[in-house]
C-alpha positions as CSV (number, residue, x, y, z in Angstrom):
1,X,-20.7,-6.6,54.5
2,X,-20.7,-9.5,52.1
3,X,-20.2,-11.9,55.1
4,X,-22.6,-10.1,57.3
5,X,-25.5,-9.4,55.0
6,X,-25.1,-11.8,52.0
7,X,-23.8,-14.9,53.7
8,X,-20.3,-14.7,52.1
9,X,-17.3,-16.5,53.3
10,X,-13.9,-14.9,53.9
11,X,-10.9,-16.8,52.6
12,X,-7.2,-15.8,52.4
13,X,-5.2,-15.3,49.2
14,X,-6.4,-14.8,45.6
15,X,-9.1,-16.9,44.0
16,X,-9.4,-17.1,40.2
17,X,-12.7,-18.4,38.8
18,X,-11.7,-19.7,35.3
19,X,-14.2,-22.5,34.4
20,X,-13.3,-22.8,30.7
21,X,-9.6,-22.2,30.2
22,X,-8.6,-21.2,26.7
23,X,-6.1,-23.5,25.2
24,X,-3.3,-22.3,23.1
25,X,-3.9,-23.0,19.4
26,X,-1.2,-24.6,17.2
27,X,-1.7,-23.5,13.5
28,X,0.5,-24.4,10.5
29,X,1.0,-21.6,8.1
30,X,2.2,-22.6,4.6
31,X,4.4,-20.4,2.5
32,X,2.5,-21.4,-0.6
33,X,-0.8,-20.3,0.9
34,X,0.7,-17.1,2.1
35,X,1.9,-16.2,-1.4
36,X,-1.3,-17.2,-3.1
37,X,-3.6,-15.2,-0.8
38,X,-1.4,-12.0,-0.7
39,X,-0.4,-12.2,-4.3
40,X,3.1,-11.1,-3.4
41,X,6.1,-12.8,-1.8
42,X,7.1,-11.4,1.6
43,X,10.6,-12.1,2.8
44,X,11.0,-14.7,5.6
45,X,12.7,-12.2,7.9
46,X,9.7,-9.9,7.6
47,X,7.3,-12.7,8.3
48,X,9.3,-13.7,11.4
49,X,9.3,-10.0,12.6
50,X,5.5,-9.7,12.2
51,X,4.8,-13.0,13.9
52,X,7.0,-12.0,16.9
53,X,5.3,-8.6,17.1
54,X,2.0,-10.3,17.3
55,X,3.1,-12.4,20.2
56,X,2.9,-15.6,18.2
57,X,5.5,-18.2,19.1
58,X,6.7,-20.0,16.0
59,X,9.2,-22.5,14.7
60,X,10.5,-22.4,11.2
61,X,10.0,-25.5,9.0
62,X,10.6,-26.1,5.3
63,X,8.5,-23.4,3.7
64,X,6.1,-23.5,6.7
65,X,5.7,-21.9,10.1
66,X,4.3,-23.8,13.1
67,X,2.6,-21.0,15.1
68,X,1.4,-21.1,18.7
69,X,-1.2,-18.3,19.1
70,X,-1.4,-16.5,22.5
71,X,-4.6,-17.1,24.5
72,X,-5.4,-13.3,24.4
73,X,-6.0,-13.6,20.6
74,X,-9.1,-15.9,20.4
75,X,-9.9,-14.4,17.0
76,X,-7.0,-16.2,15.4
77,X,-8.1,-19.8,14.9
78,X,-7.2,-20.6,11.3
79,X,-4.3,-20.3,8.9
80,X,-6.1,-17.5,6.9
81,X,-6.4,-15.5,10.2
82,X,-2.6,-15.4,10.6
83,X,-2.2,-14.5,6.9
84,X,-4.7,-11.6,7.3
85,X,-2.7,-10.3,10.3
86,X,0.5,-10.5,8.3
87,X,-1.1,-8.5,5.5
88,X,-2.4,-5.9,8.0
89,X,0.9,-5.4,9.7
90,X,2.9,-5.5,6.4
91,X,0.5,-2.8,5.0
92,X,-2.2,-3.2,2.4
93,X,-0.6,-0.2,0.5
94,X,2.6,-2.2,0.3
95,X,0.9,-5.0,-1.7
96,X,1.0,-4.0,-5.4
97,X,-2.4,-4.1,-7.2
98,X,-2.9,-6.5,-10.1
99,X,-5.4,-5.8,-12.8
100,X,-5.3,-9.3,-14.2
101,X,-8.4,-11.4,-13.8
102,X,-7.7,-15.0,-12.9
103,X,-8.4,-17.5,-10.2
104,X,-6.9,-20.6,-8.7
105,X,-9.3,-22.8,-10.6
106,X,-9.2,-22.7,-14.4
107,X,-12.1,-24.0,-16.4
108,X,-14.1,-23.1,-19.5
109,X,-17.3,-21.2,-18.9
110,X,-18.4,-19.9,-22.3
111,X,-21.0,-17.2,-22.3
112,X,-24.1,-18.5,-24.1
113,X,-25.0,-14.9,-25.1
114,X,-21.6,-14.2,-26.7
115,X,-22.6,-15.6,-30.2
116,X,-25.8,-13.5,-30.1
117,X,-24.1,-10.1,-29.7
118,X,-23.4,-9.7,-33.4
119,X,-27.2,-9.9,-34.0
120,X,-27.8,-7.2,-31.4
121,X,-25.1,-5.0,-32.8
122,X,-26.3,-5.3,-36.4
123,X,-29.9,-4.5,-35.6
124,X,-28.8,-1.6,-33.4
125,X,-26.8,-0.3,-36.4
126,X,-30.0,-0.4,-38.4
127,X,-31.7,1.8,-35.9
128,X,-33.5,-0.9,-33.9
129,X,-34.0,-0.6,-30.1
130,X,-33.9,-3.8,-28.0
131,X,-37.0,-4.6,-26.0
132,X,-37.3,-6.8,-22.9
133,X,-40.9,-7.9,-22.6
134,X,-42.7,-9.9,-20.0
135,X,-42.2,-13.7,-20.6
136,X,-45.8,-14.3,-19.2
137,X,-48.9,-13.8,-21.4
138,X,-52.6,-14.2,-21.2
139,X,-54.5,-17.0,-22.9
140,X,-55.4,-14.8,-25.9
141,X,-51.9,-13.7,-26.7
142,X,-50.5,-17.2,-26.2
143,X,-53.1,-18.5,-28.7
144,X,-51.8,-16.2,-31.5
145,X,-48.9,-18.6,-32.0
146,X,-49.0,-21.9,-33.9
147,X,-47.5,-23.6,-30.8
148,X,-49.2,-24.9,-27.7
149,X,-48.5,-22.7,-24.6
150,X,-47.3,-23.9,-21.2
151,X,-49.9,-23.0,-18.5
152,X,-48.7,-21.7,-15.2
153,X,-49.7,-23.7,-12.1
154,X,-50.1,-20.7,-9.9
155,X,-50.5,-17.6,-12.0
156,X,-50.5,-14.2,-10.4
157,X,-53.4,-13.1,-12.5
158,X,-55.2,-13.9,-15.8
159,X,-52.8,-11.7,-17.8
160,X,-49.8,-13.8,-16.7
161,X,-51.2,-17.3,-16.9
162,X,-49.1,-18.8,-19.7
163,X,-45.4,-18.8,-20.8
164,X,-45.1,-17.0,-24.1
165,X,-44.8,-19.0,-27.3
166,X,-43.9,-16.0,-29.4
167,X,-42.2,-12.6,-29.0
168,X,-44.5,-10.7,-31.3
169,X,-47.4,-10.0,-28.9
170,X,-44.9,-8.3,-26.5
171,X,-43.5,-6.2,-29.3
172,X,-47.1,-5.2,-30.4
173,X,-47.8,-4.0,-26.8
174,X,-44.6,-2.0,-26.8
175,X,-45.5,-0.5,-30.2
176,X,-49.0,0.4,-28.9
177,X,-47.5,2.0,-25.8
178,X,-45.2,4.2,-27.9
179,X,-47.9,5.2,-30.4
180,X,-50.3,6.2,-27.6
181,X,-47.7,8.5,-26.2
182,X,-46.9,10.3,-29.4
183,X,-44.0,8.2,-30.8
184,X,-44.9,6.9,-34.2
185,X,-41.6,6.3,-35.9
186,X,-39.5,3.4,-34.4
187,X,-37.9,0.1,-34.9
188,X,-38.0,-2.5,-32.1
189,X,-36.6,-6.0,-31.7
190,X,-36.4,-8.7,-29.0
191,X,-34.0,-11.6,-28.8
192,X,-35.2,-13.9,-26.0
193,X,-36.6,-17.3,-25.0
194,X,-40.0,-18.8,-25.7
195,X,-41.5,-22.0,-24.2
196,X,-43.5,-24.6,-26.1
197,X,-45.5,-27.3,-24.6
198,X,-44.7,-30.7,-26.1
199,X,-45.6,-33.1,-23.3
200,X,-46.1,-33.7,-19.6
201,X,-43.5,-32.7,-17.0
202,X,-40.5,-30.4,-17.3
203,X,-39.0,-32.6,-20.0
204,X,-42.0,-31.8,-22.1
205,X,-41.3,-28.0,-22.2
206,X,-39.1,-26.9,-25.1
207,X,-37.2,-23.7,-24.5
208,X,-36.1,-22.0,-27.7
209,X,-34.3,-18.7,-28.6
210,X,-36.3,-16.5,-30.9
211,X,-35.8,-13.2,-32.7
212,X,-38.6,-10.8,-33.6
213,X,-38.8,-7.3,-34.8
214,X,-41.4,-4.6,-35.6
215,X,-41.1,-1.4,-37.6
216,X,-43.6,1.5,-37.6
217,X,-44.0,4.9,-39.1
218,X,-41.6,6.6,-41.4
219,X,-38.2,5.3,-42.5
220,X,-37.1,8.8,-43.3
221,X,-38.6,12.1,-42.2
222,X,-39.1,14.8,-44.8
223,X,-36.2,17.2,-45.1
224,X,-34.7,19.7,-47.6
225,X,-32.7,16.8,-49.1
226,X,-35.4,14.1,-49.5
227,X,-39.1,13.5,-49.1
228,X,-40.6,11.4,-46.4
229,X,-40.8,7.6,-46.9
230,X,-42.8,5.1,-44.9
231,X,-41.5,1.8,-43.6
232,X,-42.7,-1.2,-45.6
233,X,-42.2,-4.9,-46.3
234,X,-39.2,-4.2,-48.5
235,X,-37.4,-2.3,-45.8
236,X,-38.0,-5.3,-43.4
237,X,-36.6,-7.7,-46.0
238,X,-33.6,-5.3,-46.4
239,X,-32.9,-5.5,-42.6
240,X,-33.2,-9.3,-42.6
241,X,-30.9,-9.5,-45.6
242,X,-28.4,-7.2,-44.0
243,X,-28.4,-9.4,-40.9
244,X,-28.3,-12.9,-42.4
245,X,-26.6,-12.4,-45.7
246,X,-23.9,-9.9,-44.6
247,X,-23.2,-11.3,-41.2
248,X,-23.8,-15.1,-41.7
249,X,-23.7,-15.5,-45.5
250,X,-27.2,-16.9,-45.5
251,X,-29.6,-16.0,-48.4
252,X,-33.1,-15.4,-47.3
253,X,-36.4,-15.7,-49.3
254,X,-39.9,-14.5,-48.4
255,X,-42.9,-16.6,-49.3
256,X,-46.6,-16.0,-48.6
257,X,-47.7,-17.9,-45.5
258,X,-50.8,-18.4,-43.4
259,X,-50.3,-17.5,-39.8
260,X,-52.8,-17.4,-36.9
261,X,-54.0,-13.9,-36.1
262,X,-52.7,-12.2,-39.3
263,X,-54.5,-11.4,-42.6
264,X,-51.2,-11.2,-44.5
265,X,-48.0,-12.9,-43.6
266,X,-44.7,-13.8,-45.2
267,X,-42.6,-16.8,-44.2
268,X,-38.8,-16.4,-43.9
269,X,-36.9,-19.2,-45.6
270,X,-33.1,-20.0,-45.5
271,X,-31.9,-22.9,-47.7
272,X,-35.5,-23.8,-48.4
273,X,-36.3,-24.2,-44.8
274,X,-38.8,-22.1,-43.0
275,X,-37.2,-20.3,-40.0
276,X,-39.8,-17.7,-39.3
């Protein structure tokens, strides 16, 4: 039918159309790499048995295997592929687990937040809750600080047009949110970055780590053991003293200070230097 209707040609024998023959791959598998990847040393006899079972022709060298991969395994093209096959045949359950955390490359990578954890822990012990506020502010909130704000080139809206120069506006919004929903007694803090404009370009943006807190309502609710007491400036100074003096052996002093947006403000001084 092929000859009669499709113009085919009859020929004798068997014809194999194989335009792109697959060449056998020669791959070197190193003992050192096998041990590192698997994390366990498999005996040479076991490795030879697994390679033979996979149809891989090999020759033993000094701590190496020169492997000839059969053409029906086109998925094995690299050393790691052979190691993966050895792990699969040997059995993943036969490889003991290791809870140690390490890698082949060792280098120091200190956590920049590590030294700040004692501050968070201390304030949490005083009953403060940590806040993560938006780092973008509107022009009015950015102007409450004594620093110049960094203006966004492509702001999403007017409320997010500047990088914040202070953490307090965000804390005030968090306090307002809680009060409007019936929570009047709370202590909040934020430990995060602010950005200050000092000149043109990225080099003119100064990124600083700031700490801010806010207290509201009663320090202690009324009970059969004591009467209610409100939070005040002396409580805040006590929290600051507990943080800086007890944790860092730094004596703090409070002095009257003028601050944009506030009728009454106290400056925080350590070693006669204003820090807040």
